[in-house]
OpenMM code with the backbone's topology and positions (N, CA, C; nanometers):
from openmm import Vec3, app, unit

residues = "MET ILE ARG TRP SER ALA VAL VAL LEU LEU THR LEU ALA ALA VAL VAL PRO LEU SER LEU MET SER PHE GLY GLY GLY GLY THR GLY PRO ARG PRO VAL ARG ALA THR LEU GLY TRP ASP GLY THR PRO GLN GLN THR GLY VAL PRO GLY LEU PRO ARG ASP ARG ILE LEU THR GLY ARG LEU THR ASN GLU SER LEU ARG PRO ALA GLU LEU ASP VAL GLU ASP VAL LYS VAL LEU ASP ALA ALA GLY ARG GLN LEU PRO SER THR VAL ARG PHE ALA SER ALA PHE ALA HIS GLY LEU PHE SER PRO GLU SER ILE ASN ARG TYR GLY LYS PRO GLY GLU ALA GLU ARG ARG ARG LEU GLY GLU ILE ALA THR VAL ASN ALA GLY GLU SER VAL PRO ILE THR LEU SER TRP ARG LEU ARG PRO ASP GLY SER ARG ALA ALA ALA ALA GLN LEU GLY ASP SER ARG VAL THR LEU PRO".split()
positions = [
    Vec3(1.2273, 0.8720, -5.7547),
    Vec3(1.1197, 0.9564, -5.7073),
    Vec3(1.0540, 0.8917, -5.5857),
    Vec3(1.0348, 0.9708, -5.4826),
    Vec3(0.9744, 0.9213, -5.3583),
    Vec3(0.8239, 0.9360, -5.3664),
    Vec3(0.7547, 0.8307, -5.3286),
    Vec3(0.6089, 0.8343, -5.3287),
    Vec3(0.5588, 0.9013, -5.2018),
    Vec3(0.4366, 0.9529, -5.2087),
    Vec3(0.3750, 1.0182, -5.0929),
    Vec3(0.3581, 0.9219, -4.9757),
    Vec3(0.3292, 0.7972, -5.0028),
    Vec3(0.3103, 0.7012, -4.8936),
    Vec3(0.4395, 0.6829, -4.8154),
    Vec3(0.5527, 0.6850, -4.8841),
    Vec3(0.6813, 0.6727, -4.8156),
    Vec3(0.7079, 0.7963, -4.7305),
    Vec3(0.6718, 0.9140, -4.7814),
    Vec3(0.6898, 1.0386, -4.7062),
    Vec3(0.6036, 1.0363, -4.5799),
    Vec3(0.4798, 0.9895, -4.5943),
    Vec3(0.3896, 0.9820, -4.4792),
    Vec3(0.4455, 0.8855, -4.3758),
    Vec3(0.4936, 0.7694, -4.4184),
    Vec3(0.5495, 0.6725, -4.3244),
    Vec3(0.6726, 0.7277, -4.2536),
    Vec3(0.7602, 0.7949, -4.3265),
    Vec3(0.8789, 0.8532, -4.2646),
    Vec3(0.8411, 0.9624, -4.1642),
    Vec3(0.7422, 1.0422, -4.1985),
    Vec3(0.6953, 1.1476, -4.1079),
    Vec3(0.6375, 1.0867, -3.9805),
    Vec3(0.5536, 0.9830, -3.9959),
    Vec3(0.4963, 0.9159, -3.8784),
    Vec3(0.6050, 0.8532, -3.7930),
    Vec3(0.7052, 0.7961, -3.8549),
    Vec3(0.8145, 0.7336, -3.7812),
    Vec3(0.8885, 0.8363, -3.6963),
    Vec3(0.8934, 0.9606, -3.7398),
    Vec3(0.9600, 1.0655, -3.6632),
    Vec3(0.8682, 1.1270, -3.5582),
    Vec3(0.7390, 1.1421, -3.5891),
    Vec3(0.6454, 1.2130, -3.5010),
    Vec3(0.5945, 1.1254, -3.3875),
    Vec3(0.5639, 0.9997, -3.4104),
    Vec3(0.5047, 0.9136, -3.3080),
    Vec3(0.5947, 0.9000, -3.1855),
    Vec3(0.7244, 0.8709, -3.1988),
    Vec3(0.8077, 0.8630, -3.0780),
    Vec3(0.8114, 0.9942, -2.9995),
    Vec3(0.8137, 1.1080, -3.0690),
    Vec3(0.8132, 1.2363, -3.0004),
    Vec3(0.6836, 1.2581, -2.9242),
    Vec3(0.5713, 1.2188, -2.9820),
    Vec3(0.4433, 1.2376, -2.9128),
    Vec3(0.4329, 1.1458, -2.7921),
    Vec3(0.4888, 1.0263, -2.8017),
    Vec3(0.4871, 0.9363, -2.6862),
    Vec3(0.5697, 0.9939, -2.5719),
    Vec3(0.6834, 1.0536, -2.6051),
    Vec3(0.7670, 1.1136, -2.5013),
    Vec3(0.6960, 1.2319, -2.4379),
    Vec3(0.6192, 1.3080, -2.5124),
    Vec3(0.5530, 1.4265, -2.4608),
    Vec3(0.4275, 1.3952, -2.3815),
    Vec3(0.3605, 1.2844, -2.4104),
    Vec3(0.2313, 1.2568, -2.3483),
    Vec3(0.2308, 1.1307, -2.2644),
    Vec3(0.3348, 1.1073, -2.1867),
    Vec3(0.3312, 1.0004, -2.0885),
    Vec3(0.3898, 0.8697, -2.1334),
    Vec3(0.4504, 0.8600, -2.2469),
    Vec3(0.5105, 0.7354, -2.2893),
    Vec3(0.6553, 0.7247, -2.2465),
    Vec3(0.6907, 0.7764, -2.1304),
    Vec3(0.8262, 0.7673, -2.0812),
    Vec3(0.8920, 0.9036, -2.0690),
    Vec3(0.8204, 1.0107, -2.0965),
    Vec3(0.8772, 1.1442, -2.0873),
    Vec3(0.8739, 1.1956, -1.9451),
    Vec3(0.8883, 1.3259, -1.9319),
    Vec3(0.8929, 1.3876, -1.7998),
    Vec3(0.7628, 1.4603, -1.7710),
    Vec3(0.6515, 1.4006, -1.8025),
    Vec3(0.5206, 1.4598, -1.7768),
    Vec3(0.4904, 1.4638, -1.6289),
    Vec3(0.3712, 1.5076, -1.5923),
    Vec3(0.3368, 1.5177, -1.4513),
    Vec3(0.3366, 1.3815, -1.3834),
    Vec3(0.3843, 1.3779, -1.2585),
    Vec3(0.3880, 1.2535, -1.1818),
    Vec3(0.2475, 1.2219, -1.1323),
    Vec3(0.2142, 1.0927, -1.1164),
    Vec3(0.0820, 1.0584, -1.0659),
    Vec3(0.0642, 1.1061, -0.9223),
    Vec3(-0.0579, 1.1426, -0.8876),
    Vec3(-0.0904, 1.1868, -0.7528),
    Vec3(-0.0941, 1.0646, -0.6624),
    Vec3(-0.0297, 1.0738, -0.5461),
    Vec3(-0.0289, 0.9628, -0.4513),
    Vec3(-0.1520, 0.9694, -0.3625),
    Vec3(-0.1939, 0.8529, -0.3159),
    Vec3(-0.3061, 0.8473, -0.2235),
    Vec3(-0.2598, 0.8964, -0.0869),
    Vec3(-0.3467, 0.9687, -0.0186),
    Vec3(-0.3198, 1.0160, 0.1164),
    Vec3(-0.4144, 0.9449, 0.2107),
    Vec3(-0.3582, 0.8817, 0.3127),
    Vec3(-0.4378, 0.8079, 0.4093),
    Vec3(-0.4411, 0.8817, 0.5419),
    Vec3(-0.5523, 0.8690, 0.6115),
    Vec3(-0.5672, 0.9273, 0.7446),
    Vec3(-0.6563, 0.8373, 0.8278),
    Vec3(-0.6680, 0.8698, 0.9553),
    Vec3(-0.7527, 0.7899, 1.0437),
    Vec3(-0.8981, 0.8311, 1.0299),
    Vec3(-0.9854, 0.7345, 1.0233),
    Vec3(-1.1302, 0.7553, 1.0265),
    Vec3(-1.1703, 0.7324, 1.1725),
    Vec3(-1.1784, 0.8381, 1.2503),
    Vec3(-1.2025, 0.8256, 1.3933),
    Vec3(-1.0698, 0.8082, 1.4661),
    Vec3(-1.0780, 0.7605, 1.5884),
    Vec3(-0.9589, 0.7414, 1.6707),
    Vec3(-0.9277, 0.5928, 1.6815),
    Vec3(-0.8077, 0.5505, 1.6393),
    Vec3(-0.7728, 0.4096, 1.6520),
    Vec3(-0.7547, 0.3719, 1.7996),
    Vec3(-0.7799, 0.2468, 1.8302),
    Vec3(-0.7683, 0.1972, 1.9673),
    Vec3(-0.6414, 0.1139, 1.9805),
    Vec3(-0.5593, 0.1490, 2.0798),
    Vec3(-0.4344, 0.0763, 2.1032),
    Vec3(-0.4421, 0.0081, 2.2391),
    Vec3(-0.3888, -0.1124, 2.2459),
    Vec3(-0.3883, -0.1870, 2.3706),
    Vec3(-0.2576, -0.2634, 2.3854),
    Vec3(-0.2252, -0.2965, 2.5095),
    Vec3(-0.1098, -0.3813, 2.5371),
    Vec3(-0.1543, -0.5269, 2.5380),
    Vec3(-0.0591, -0.6159, 2.5553),
    Vec3(-0.0874, -0.7589, 2.5584),
    Vec3(-0.0474, -0.8115, 2.6963),
    Vec3(-0.1423, -0.8683, 2.7720),
    Vec3(-0.1075, -0.9207, 2.9043),
    Vec3(0.0060, -1.0229, 2.8954),
    Vec3(0.1051, -1.0065, 2.9817),
    Vec3(0.2181, -1.0981, 2.9832),
    Vec3(0.3266, -1.0646, 2.8822),
    Vec3(0.3018, -0.9726, 2.7911),
    Vec3(0.4012, -0.9306, 2.6909),
    Vec3(0.4100, -0.7771, 2.6955),
    Vec3(0.4851, -0.7227, 2.7909),
    Vec3(0.4829, -0.5786, 2.8149),
    Vec3(0.5319, -0.4920, 2.6988),
    Vec3(0.6077, -0.5468, 2.6054),
    Vec3(0.6565, -0.4672, 2.4923),
    Vec3(0.5681, -0.4794, 2.3688),
    Vec3(0.4636, -0.5610, 2.3715),
    Vec3(0.3785, -0.5820, 2.2543),
    Vec3(0.2580, -0.4887, 2.2571),
    Vec3(0.2204, -0.4396, 2.1396),
    Vec3(0.1054, -0.3504, 2.1240),
    Vec3(0.0192, -0.3967, 2.0075),
    Vec3(-0.1116, -0.3711, 2.0192),
    Vec3(-0.2062, -0.3995, 1.9109),
    Vec3(-0.2908, -0.2745, 1.8910),
    Vec3(-0.3076, -0.2348, 1.7654),
    Vec3(-0.3884, -0.1185, 1.7309),
    Vec3(-0.4938, -0.1611, 1.6298),
    Vec3(-0.6172, -0.1203, 1.6525),
    Vec3(-0.7239, -0.1429, 1.5545),
    Vec3(-0.7875, -0.0080, 1.5225),
    Vec3(-0.8279, 0.0078, 1.3997),
    Vec3(-0.8919, 0.1315, 1.3571),
    Vec3(-0.9344, 0.1209, 1.2123),
    Vec3(-0.9643, 0.2351, 1.1554),
    Vec3(-1.0017, 0.2427, 1.0145),
    Vec3(-0.9198, 0.3522, 0.9484),
    Vec3(-0.8655, 0.3182, 0.8317),
    Vec3(-0.7931, 0.4152, 0.7504),
    Vec3(-0.8868, 0.4667, 0.6426),
    Vec3(-0.8839, 0.5966, 0.6190),
    Vec3(-0.9650, 0.6542, 0.5131),
    Vec3(-0.8745, 0.7110, 0.4041),
    Vec3(-0.9192, 0.6989, 0.2821),
    Vec3(-0.8450, 0.7518, 0.1674),
    Vec3(-0.8896, 0.8954, 0.1463),
    Vec3(-0.8008, 0.9905, 0.1767),
    Vec3(-0.8327, 1.1320, 0.1675),
    Vec3(-0.7968, 1.1925, 0.0322),
    Vec3(-0.7536, 1.1104, -0.0617),
    Vec3(-0.7155, 1.1604, -0.1934),
    Vec3(-0.8287, 1.1362, -0.2933),
    Vec3(-0.8019, 1.1683, -0.4181),
    Vec3(-0.9019, 1.1542, -0.5234),
    Vec3(-0.8827, 1.0299, -0.6081),
    Vec3(-0.7868, 0.9457, -0.5711),
    Vec3(-0.7618, 0.8238, -0.6487),
    Vec3(-0.7586, 0.7047, -0.5552),
    Vec3(-0.7804, 0.5838, -0.6078),
    Vec3(-0.7780, 0.4642, -0.5222),
    Vec3(-0.6396, 0.4409, -0.4614),
    Vec3(-0.6396, 0.3882, -0.3402),
    Vec3(-0.5150, 0.3497, -0.2730),
    Vec3(-0.5061, 0.1983, -0.2741),
    Vec3(-0.3950, 0.1458, -0.3240),
    Vec3(-0.3696, 0.0014, -0.3240),
    Vec3(-0.2795, -0.0296, -0.2057),
    Vec3(-0.3303, -0.1065, -0.1103),
    Vec3(-0.2550, -0.1370, 0.0109),
    Vec3(-0.2105, -0.2821, 0.0095),
    Vec3(-0.0870, -0.3052, 0.0548),
    Vec3(-0.0304, -0.4396, 0.0603),
    Vec3(0.0504, -0.4501, 0.1888),
    Vec3(0.0288, -0.5566, 0.2656),
    Vec3(0.0997, -0.5732, 0.3923),
    Vec3(0.2511, -0.5726, 0.3734),
    Vec3(0.2979, -0.6114, 0.2564),
    Vec3(0.4416, -0.6131, 0.2313),
    Vec3(0.5010, -0.4731, 0.2225),
    Vec3(0.4163, -0.3695, 0.2077),
    Vec3(0.4626, -0.2317, 0.1968),
    Vec3(0.4430, -0.1532, 0.3260),
    Vec3(0.4068, -0.2191, 0.4357),
    Vec3(0.3772, -0.1504, 0.5613),
    Vec3(0.4923, -0.1683, 0.6593),
    Vec3(0.5322, -0.0567, 0.7224),
    Vec3(0.6368, -0.0585, 0.8244),
    Vec3(0.5902, 0.0248, 0.9428),
    Vec3(0.6127, -0.0236, 1.0641),
    Vec3(0.5891, 0.0544, 1.1843),
    Vec3(0.7237, 0.1126, 1.2252),
    Vec3(0.7273, 0.2451, 1.2452),
    Vec3(0.8520, 0.3163, 1.2715),
    Vec3(0.8484, 0.3861, 1.4064),
    Vec3(0.9655, 0.3937, 1.4732),
    Vec3(0.9745, 0.4724, 1.5959),
    Vec3(1.0041, 0.6166, 1.5577),
    Vec3(1.0178, 0.7052, 1.6575),
    Vec3(1.0391, 0.8475, 1.6305),
    Vec3(1.1683, 0.8742, 1.5541),
    Vec3(1.2667, 0.7853, 1.5663),
    Vec3(1.3933, 0.8017, 1.4942),
    Vec3(1.3877, 0.7432, 1.3536),
    Vec3(1.2726, 0.6859, 1.3148),
    Vec3(1.2576, 0.6278, 1.1814),
    Vec3(1.3034, 0.4842, 1.1716),
    Vec3(1.3373, 0.4214, 1.2858),
    Vec3(1.3792, 0.2811, 1.2847),
    Vec3(1.2562, 0.1907, 1.2792),
    Vec3(1.2672, 0.0844, 1.2018),
    Vec3(1.1561, -0.0085, 1.1847),
    Vec3(1.1442, -0.1007, 1.3054),
    Vec3(1.0201, -0.1191, 1.3523),
    Vec3(0.9911, -0.2102, 1.4623),
    Vec3(0.9345, -0.3399, 1.4047),
    Vec3(0.9592, -0.4536, 1.4709),
    Vec3(0.8977, -0.5785, 1.4245),
    Vec3(0.7456, -0.5642, 1.4309),
    Vec3(0.6772, -0.5940, 1.3224),
    Vec3(0.5325, -0.5704, 1.3187),
    Vec3(0.4614, -0.6662, 1.2248),
    Vec3(0.3293, -0.6696, 1.2427),
    Vec3(0.2397, -0.7468, 1.1574),
    Vec3(0.1183, -0.6595, 1.1298),
    Vec3(0.0603, -0.6713, 1.0121),
    Vec3(-0.0569, -0.5904, 0.9782),
    Vec3(-0.1538, -0.6719, 0.8947),
    Vec3(-0.2815, -0.6405, 0.9101),
    Vec3(-0.3872, -0.6950, 0.8251),
    Vec3(-0.4886, -0.5846, 0.8018),
    Vec3(-0.5422, -0.5811, 0.6815),
    Vec3(-0.6477, -0.4862, 0.6492),
    Vec3(-0.7810, -0.5548, 0.6757),
    Vec3(-0.8049, -0.5772, 0.8034),
    Vec3(-0.9248, -0.6459, 0.8507),
    Vec3(-0.9460, -0.6044, 0.9955),
    Vec3(-1.0663, -0.6278, 1.0473),
    Vec3(-1.0975, -0.5905, 1.1850),
    Vec3(-1.0334, -0.6851, 1.2853),
    Vec3(-0.9947, -0.8026, 1.2396),
    Vec3(-0.9308, -0.9023, 1.3255),
    Vec3(-0.8411, -0.9881, 1.2378),
    Vec3(-0.7543, -1.0651, 1.2998),
    Vec3(-0.6678, -1.1525, 1.2226),
    Vec3(-0.7467, -1.2733, 1.1734),
    Vec3(-0.7241, -1.3136, 1.0498),
    Vec3(-0.7896, -1.4305, 0.9913),
    Vec3(-0.6884, -1.5439, 0.9831),
    Vec3(-0.7379, -1.6646, 0.9868),
    Vec3(-0.6457, -1.7776, 0.9749),
    Vec3(-0.5827, -1.7790, 0.8358),
    Vec3(-0.4626, -1.8310, 0.8274),
    Vec3(-0.3895, -1.8328, 0.7009),
    Vec3(-0.4089, -1.9584, 0.6201),
    Vec3(-0.5099, -2.0379, 0.6537),
    Vec3(-0.5343, -2.1592, 0.5769),
    Vec3(-0.6099, -2.1249, 0.4495),
    Vec3(-0.5713, -2.1862, 0.3392),
    Vec3(-0.6406, -2.1634, 0.2130),
    Vec3(-0.6358, -2.2906, 0.1321),
    Vec3(-0.7275, -2.2998, 0.0393),
    Vec3(-0.7386, -2.4226, -0.0386),
    Vec3(-0.6281, -2.4302, -0.1441),
    Vec3(-0.5895, -2.5506, -0.1835),
    Vec3(-0.4871, -2.5648, -0.2881),
    Vec3(-0.5271, -2.4982, -0.4194),
    Vec3(-0.6581, -2.4862, -0.4461),
    Vec3(-0.7031, -2.4239, -0.5711),
    Vec3(-0.6727, -2.2746, -0.5755),
    Vec3(-0.6512, -2.2129, -0.4582),
    Vec3(-0.6275, -2.0684, -0.4555),
    Vec3(-0.4799, -2.0324, -0.4680),
    Vec3(-0.3924, -2.1307, -0.4802),
    Vec3(-0.2489, -2.1047, -0.4910),
    Vec3(-0.2138, -2.0727, -0.6360),
    Vec3(-0.1340, -1.9681, -0.6538),
    Vec3(-0.0943, -1.9303, -0.7896),
    Vec3(0.0253, -2.0148, -0.8342),
    Vec3(0.0760, -1.9877, -0.9511),
    Vec3(0.1842, -2.0694, -1.0074),
    Vec3(0.3162, -2.0544, -0.9319),
    Vec3(0.3251, -1.9550, -0.8429),
    Vec3(0.4453, -1.9361, -0.7629),
    Vec3(0.4341, -2.0012, -0.6255),
    Vec3(0.3263, -2.0761, -0.6034),
    Vec3(0.3078, -2.1444, -0.4762),
    Vec3(0.2580, -2.0558, -0.3640),
    Vec3(0.2047, -1.9390, -0.3984),
    Vec3(0.1533, -1.8452, -0.2992),
    Vec3(0.0044, -1.8238, -0.3235),
    Vec3(-0.0675, -1.7754, -0.2206),
    Vec3(-0.2097, -1.7498, -0.2406),
    Vec3(-0.2328, -1.6431, -0.3472),
    Vec3(-0.3390, -1.6595, -0.4253),
    Vec3(-0.3721, -1.5639, -0.5296),
    Vec3(-0.4333, -1.4371, -0.4731),
    Vec3(-0.4660, -1.3436, -0.5618),
    Vec3(-0.5180, -1.2131, -0.5201),
    Vec3(-0.6459, -1.2249, -0.4379),
    Vec3(-0.7412, -1.3059, -0.4806),
    Vec3(-0.8677, -1.3180, -0.4070),
    Vec3(-0.8439, -1.3694, -0.2655),
    Vec3(-0.7545, -1.4652, -0.2521),
    Vec3(-0.7246, -1.5207, -0.1199),
    Vec3(-0.6518, -1.4179, -0.0336),
    Vec3(-0.5601, -1.3410, -0.0919),
    Vec3(-0.4895, -1.2365, -0.0166),
    Vec3(-0.5860, -1.1279, 0.0290),
    Vec3(-0.6885, -1.0977, -0.0527),
    Vec3(-0.7893, -0.9999, -0.0097),
    Vec3(-0.8700, -1.0554, 0.1074),
    Vec3(-0.9076, -1.1830, 0.0992),
    Vec3(-0.9848, -1.2453, 0.2077),
    Vec3(-0.9053, -1.2457, 0.3374),
    Vec3(-0.7755, -1.2690, 0.3283),
    Vec3(-0.6900, -1.2735, 0.4461),
    Vec3(-0.6531, -1.1339, 0.4981),
    Vec3(-0.6905, -1.0294, 0.4260),
    Vec3(-0.6572, -0.8937, 0.4679),
    Vec3(-0.5141, -0.8548, 0.4375),
    Vec3(-0.4501, -0.9237, 0.3441),
    Vec3(-0.3121, -0.8904, 0.3076),
    Vec3(-0.3056, -0.7763, 0.2072),
    Vec3(-0.4086, -0.7617, 0.1241),
    Vec3(-0.4157, -0.6511, 0.0293),
    Vec3(-0.5554, -0.5924, 0.0351),
    Vec3(-0.5647, -0.4641, 0.0009),
    Vec3(-0.6943, -0.3969, -0.0007),
    Vec3(-0.6879, -0.2800, -0.0974),
    Vec3(-0.8001, -0.2500, -0.1583),
    Vec3(-0.8146, -0.1313, -0.2418),
    Vec3(-0.9115, -0.0388, -0.1709),
    Vec3(-0.8698, 0.0855, -0.1494),
    Vec3(-0.9541, 0.1837, -0.0822),
    Vec3(-0.9815, 0.2953, -0.1814),
    Vec3(-1.1052, 0.3053, -0.2247),
    Vec3(-1.1420, 0.4105, -0.3191),
    Vec3(-1.1438, 0.5459, -0.2495),
    Vec3(-1.1406, 0.6524, -0.3282),
    Vec3(-1.1406, 0.7886, -0.2742),
    Vec3(-1.2585, 0.8078, -0.1795),
    Vec3(-1.2314, 0.8604, -0.0603),
    Vec3(-1.3354, 0.8882, 0.0375),
    Vec3(-1.3830, 0.7680, 0.1168),
    Vec3(-1.3369, 0.6488, 0.0844),
    Vec3(-1.3792, 0.5291, 0.1570),
    Vec3(-1.2759, 0.4920, 0.2621),
    Vec3(-1.3110, 0.3956, 0.3466),
    Vec3(-1.2181, 0.3532, 0.4512),
    Vec3(-1.2084, 0.2015, 0.4536),
    Vec3(-1.1047, 0.1536, 0.5229),
    Vec3(-1.0776, 0.0107, 0.5341),
    Vec3(-1.0333, -0.0157, 0.6779),
    Vec3(-1.0740, -0.1297, 0.7353),
    Vec3(-1.0238, -0.1617, 0.8696),
    Vec3(-0.8759, -0.1982, 0.8640),
    Vec3(-0.8067, -0.1735, 0.9746),
    Vec3(-0.6661, -0.2121, 0.9855),
    Vec3(-0.6407, -0.2624, 1.1273),
    Vec3(-0.5642, -0.3685, 1.1371),
    Vec3(-0.5162, -0.4206, 1.2649),
    Vec3(-0.3651, -0.4298, 1.2544),
    Vec3(-0.2968, -0.3548, 1.3406),
    Vec3(-0.1508, -0.3501, 1.3438),
    Vec3(-0.1027, -0.4054, 1.4777),
    Vec3(0.0024, -0.4824, 1.4768),
    Vec3(0.0664, -0.5222, 1.6023),
    Vec3(0.2158, -0.5010, 1.5872),
    Vec3(0.2822, -0.4646, 1.6965),
    Vec3(0.4260, -0.4422, 1.6923),
    Vec3(0.4865, -0.4652, 1.8301),
    Vec3(0.6174, -0.4734, 1.8321),
    Vec3(0.6929, -0.4928, 1.9553),
    Vec3(0.7825, -0.3717, 1.9754),
    Vec3(0.7752, -0.3128, 2.0946),
    Vec3(0.8599, -0.1991, 2.1282),
    Vec3(1.0054, -0.2422, 2.1381),
    Vec3(1.0955, -0.1500, 2.1156),
    Vec3(1.2382, -0.1769, 2.1281),
    Vec3(1.2742, -0.1937, 2.2759),
    Vec3(1.3766, -0.2712, 2.3051),
    Vec3(1.4196, -0.2872, 2.4436),
    Vec3(1.4615, -0.1552, 2.5089),
    Vec3(1.5081, -0.0580, 2.4270),
    Vec3(1.5504, 0.0712, 2.4832),
    Vec3(1.4313, 0.1603, 2.5190),
    Vec3(1.3100, 0.1120, 2.4954),
    Vec3(1.1907, 0.1869, 2.5346),
    Vec3(1.1349, 0.2796, 2.4280),
    Vec3(1.2003, 0.2909, 2.3108),
    Vec3(1.1466, 0.3786, 2.2069),
    Vec3(1.0118, 0.3245, 2.1599),
    Vec3(0.9197, 0.4148, 2.1426),
    Vec3(0.7824, 0.3790, 2.1099),
    Vec3(0.7550, 0.3955, 1.9599),
    Vec3(0.6497, 0.3322, 1.9140),
    Vec3(0.6084, 0.3470, 1.7741),
    Vec3(0.5516, 0.4870, 1.7540),
    Vec3(0.5902, 0.5503, 1.6443),
    Vec3(0.5447, 0.6860, 1.6159),
    Vec3(0.4565, 0.6939, 1.4922),
    Vec3(0.4816, 0.6072, 1.3937),
    Vec3(0.4092, 0.6171, 1.2666),
    Vec3(0.4045, 0.4814, 1.1978),
    Vec3(0.3094, 0.4680, 1.1092),
    Vec3(0.3015, 0.3521, 1.0200),
    Vec3(0.3203, 0.4043, 0.8785),
    Vec3(0.4177, 0.3489, 0.8089),
    Vec3(0.4428, 0.3821, 0.6696),
    Vec3(0.3692, 0.2810, 0.5844),
    Vec3(0.2740, 0.3270, 0.5038),
    Vec3(0.1925, 0.2401, 0.4184),
    Vec3(0.2214, 0.2769, 0.2739),
    Vec3(0.3245, 0.2177, 0.2165),
    Vec3(0.3637, 0.2558, 0.0806),
    Vec3(0.4118, 0.3997, 0.0813),
    Vec3(0.3447, 0.4868, 0.0051),
    Vec3(0.3821, 0.6284, -0.0040),
    Vec3(0.3191, 0.7146, 0.1039),
    Vec3(0.2285, 0.6598, 0.1828),
    Vec3(0.1555, 0.7383, 0.2811),
    Vec3(0.2010, 0.7021, 0.4220),
    Vec3(0.1943, 0.7991, 0.5117),
    Vec3(0.2344, 0.7773, 0.6508),
    Vec3(0.1258, 0.8311, 0.7428),
    Vec3(0.0919, 0.7522, 0.8447),
    Vec3(-0.0036, 0.7964, 0.9463),
    Vec3(0.0660, 0.7899, 1.0821),
    Vec3(0.0364, 0.8868, 1.1680),
    Vec3(0.0936, 0.8856, 1.3014),
    Vec3(0.0150, 0.7877, 1.3882),
    Vec3(0.0850, 0.7285, 1.4843),
    Vec3(0.0220, 0.6352, 1.5764),
    Vec3(-0.0019, 0.7044, 1.7097),
    Vec3(-0.1124, 0.6718, 1.7767),
    Vec3(-0.1413, 0.7377, 1.9058),
    Vec3(-0.0435, 0.6915, 2.0140),
] * unit.nanometer
topology = app.Topology()
chain = topology.addChain("A")
for resn in residues:
    res = topology.addResidue(resn, chain)
    for name in ("N", "CA", "C"):
        topology.addAtom(name, app.Element.getBySymbol(name[0]), res)
């Protein structure tokens, strides 16, 4: 004879995995909304004296979505009109900061920790409706193709 407690346990064992699949535990539920970035005002672009193919752009990016945007310099690419990546550097700061940091800020992998990366402008969190400074630099291709867009993770902004 089967006890009620065993029946309840067997029922839960069958129902819980199904509910996890239906409500975000690995099923095909709705995909998360991506952050959309845009320019807050007009970014300023300049050349570099003595380096005719180098460009520097400063401006502010605004989060036009309803969720926070997590930005990381490792996810940023400057692209030409054909979608080819240009050599570039980026910081989420109004200017470049020195890369010196104290030994106490190094994580177990020998790299700067999150707080230090935020200070250096390597990562930033932009809440909905807020903006963050950005400084981008890149080198034009020898064939003269110009930068057209910056790919920031899932979001893309056009360059002036």
